N, C-alpha and C positions, 0 to 999 in steps of 0.2 A: 442702454439708451431708452428714454421714455417714448411712448407712442407719439406724444406731441412733438418731440424733437424730430423724430423720423418723418412725421407728416410735414413739418416746416421745411425739412431738408429735401424731401422728395417733391414737394409742391410749394416751393417758396412763393410768398405773396409779395407783390409790389417790387418786382425786380426791375432795375433800370435806373435811369436818371431823368430828372425833370429839367426842362429848359428854363432859362431866365424868364421871369423874375424869381424863380425859386432860389433859395439859399442852398449851396452845396458845400459840404465839408468832407475832408478825408482824414482819417486817423489810422494809426498803425500801432501794432504791438511789436517792438523790436525783439522781444524775447522769443516770440513764436513765429514772427514774420507775417501774421495776418494783417490784412488792410481792408478797412471798411470805408466806403464812400456813401454818404447819406445826402439826399436831396429832399427839401421840404418847401412846399408852397404855402405861404401864409396868406390867409384871407380873413379880414375882420379880426385880426389879432390871434387867430387860431390856425393850427395846422390843418389845411384843407386836404392835402395830399402829401404822401411821402413815398420815396423810392430808395432802393439801396442796391449796391453792388459789393460783393465780398470776394477777396482772394484769400482763401483760408480753409480751415478744417470744416468738417460737418457741423460742429457746434457753432462756429461763427456764422455759417450760412443760415442755419436754423434760427439763431439768435437775431441776426439782421432782419429776417422775415418777420419774426415776432415783434421786434422793435417797431417796425413800420405800423403794425396794428396798434401797438401801445401809444403811438404818437397821435393817431387820428383824433382831431377835435380838441387837442390840448392847447392851452395858452402858455405863456412863459412861466407862470406860477405852477401850472401842472407839469411842465417839463422839469422844473427844478425839483419837484417831489419824486420824480422817477429815480429808482435805485437799481443797482445790478441785481438785487434780489427779485425785483419785479420782472426783469428779463428772464432770470433763472426760472421763476415760477411759470412764466408764459410758455416755456419749452418743456415743462414737466420736470424740471430739475436737471442740473448739470453735474457731471462727475467732478471731483476735485481737480482733475487734470484739465478740465474744460471750462472752469470758472472764468478763465481769461476772456472767453467769448462775451460773457455778460459785461465784464469790465470794459472791453473794447466798445460795446454799444453805449455804455454810459459815457465814455470819452467822447463819442460822436455827439451825444446829446449836449454835453458841455460845450463842445466846439460850435454846435448849432446855436446854442444860446448866446455865445460870444459874438455870433455873426448876424443875429436878428436885428432888424431895425429897432432903434431905441424908442420910436413913437408907437404907443399903443393904438393909436388911431390909424396907423398905416394899414392899408388894405392889401397891399402886395409887398413882397420883400425884394431886396436887391440881390443880385448874384454876387457871390463872394469870389 
C-alpha cells in the first residue's frame, strides 16, 4: 500500500454527509459489497463542498477521501473528465485487487452527475 493510501485511510478527509440542498447519491459494488455515499453542495455551478461515507475496505475508504478532494471546485464538465485512473493516482496507486475502489468512486461521480440540477445558473442543488 502506498503512503498516500495509508494517509487517506488513517486520516480521511471530508467524512460525513451534507444536509439539503446538497445532492446525495449512494452506489455499491455487489461483487465486493462496498457501499459509497457521496454528498455534494453545488454553488454557482461548481462543487463547493463534498462529503463521503464508505462501508468497505481500506482502499474504498481511502479512495472516497481522495475523491472528495478531487471534486472540489469542479463543474459538470470537470466531473465528466474524472476517471478511475485519477482516483487511483490520488491514492498513490491501487493494487489490482483494489481497483474496484476507484471504479466505485467513478460510479458515484456518474450518479452525482445524473442528479445535478440541469440549469447551469443554479446556485444550489436539490436533494435527491
